[in-house]
C-alpha positions as CSV (number, residue, x, y, z in Angstrom):
1,M,5.2,-13.4,-15.8
2,N,4.1,-13.2,-19.4
3,I,5.4,-10.0,-20.8
4,T,4.6,-8.9,-24.4
5,L,4.2,-5.6,-26.2
6,D,0.7,-5.6,-24.9
7,T,2.1,-5.2,-21.4
8,Y,3.0,-1.6,-22.3
9,R,-0.7,-0.9,-23.3
10,E,-1.9,-2.6,-20.1
11,L,0.5,-0.5,-18.0
12,E,-0.6,2.7,-19.7
13,E,-4.2,1.9,-19.0
14,R,-3.2,1.8,-15.4
15,G,-1.4,5.1,-15.5
16,V,2.1,3.7,-15.6
17,Y,4.6,5.0,-18.1
18,I,8.2,3.9,-18.6
19,H,10.5,6.6,-19.8
20,Y,13.6,5.4,-21.8
21,L,16.7,7.4,-22.5
22,P,19.2,5.8,-24.9
23,E,22.9,6.6,-24.7
24,H,25.1,5.7,-27.7
25,Y,28.9,5.2,-27.3
26,N,31.6,4.1,-29.7
27,D,31.6,0.6,-28.1
28,G,27.8,0.1,-27.8
29,N,24.8,1.6,-26.2
30,N,23.0,1.9,-22.9
31,L,19.3,2.3,-22.2
32,N,18.3,4.1,-19.0
33,F,14.8,4.0,-17.7
34,S,12.5,5.5,-15.1
35,I,8.9,4.4,-14.2
36,E,6.2,7.0,-13.8
37,F,3.1,6.3,-11.8
38,R,0.8,9.1,-12.8
39,K,-2.1,8.3,-10.5
40,Q,0.2,8.5,-7.5
41,K,2.1,11.5,-9.1
42,T,5.5,9.9,-8.5
43,Q,8.4,8.4,-10.5
44,T,11.3,6.2,-9.7
45,G,14.9,7.3,-10.2
46,W,16.8,6.3,-13.3
47,Y,18.1,2.8,-13.7
48,N,20.7,1.2,-15.9
49,D,23.3,3.9,-16.0
50,N,26.0,1.3,-15.4
51,H,24.4,-1.2,-17.8
52,E,23.4,-3.4,-14.9
53,F,20.3,-4.6,-16.7
54,G,22.1,-5.5,-19.9
55,D,21.4,-4.7,-23.4
56,V,18.3,-3.0,-24.8
57,Y,16.1,-6.1,-24.9
58,D,17.0,-7.2,-21.4
59,T,16.6,-3.6,-20.0
60,M,13.2,-3.2,-21.5
61,Y,12.0,-6.6,-20.2
62,S,13.4,-5.8,-16.7
63,S,11.7,-2.4,-16.7
64,L,8.4,-4.1,-17.3
65,E,9.1,-6.6,-14.6
66,L,10.0,-3.8,-12.2
67,A,6.8,-1.9,-13.0
68,E,4.8,-5.0,-12.3
69,W,6.6,-5.5,-9.0
70,Y,5.6,-2.1,-7.9
71,L,2.0,-2.7,-8.9
72,E,1.8,-5.9,-6.9
73,D,2.0,-3.8,-3.7
74,P,0.9,-0.2,-4.3
75,D,2.4,0.8,-1.0
76,R,5.8,0.5,-2.7
77,I,4.8,3.3,-5.0
78,D,3.9,5.5,-2.1
79,L,7.3,4.8,-0.5
80,I,9.4,5.7,-3.6
81,N,10.1,9.3,-2.3
82,S,9.1,8.9,1.3
83,G,12.6,8.8,2.8
84,Y,14.3,7.3,5.8
85,H,12.1,9.2,8.3
86,N,9.4,6.6,7.3
87,P,10.1,3.3,9.1
88,E,8.5,1.4,6.1
89,Y,11.0,3.0,3.7
90,I,13.9,0.8,4.9
91,K,11.8,-2.3,4.5
92,Y,10.8,-1.2,1.0
93,K,14.4,-0.4,0.0
94,D,15.5,-3.9,1.2
95,E,12.7,-5.6,-0.8
96,L,13.6,-3.5,-3.8
97,K,17.3,-4.5,-3.5
98,E,16.3,-8.1,-3.3
99,F,14.0,-7.9,-6.3
100,L,16.6,-6.0,-8.4
101,T,19.1,-8.9,-7.8
102,T,16.7,-11.1,-9.8
103,V,16.6,-8.9,-12.9
104,T,20.1,-7.3,-13.0
105,K,23.0,-8.9,-14.9
106,F,25.7,-8.5,-12.2
């Protein structure tokens, strides 16, 4: 995947916005993020609270990769808040977990 700053513009044109929330500590910083899909009126939970995506650069890159992962199969977006009563939700959560292992640092 070729990710550049233009990727943000391309996502916004598709109604996808990534919200970032920096946290600053005495020993460094953390950058949390959540991805909003405006056309579907839904948003992911917040990621990186435990610094699992790494520093700012790695986190921003991973957030773009995750947004693209969702857009590859729009059904994933619809499943974000569907819950365990939906049989497809468990499959989605397993796929999400598998994908996240490719972009997290631990």
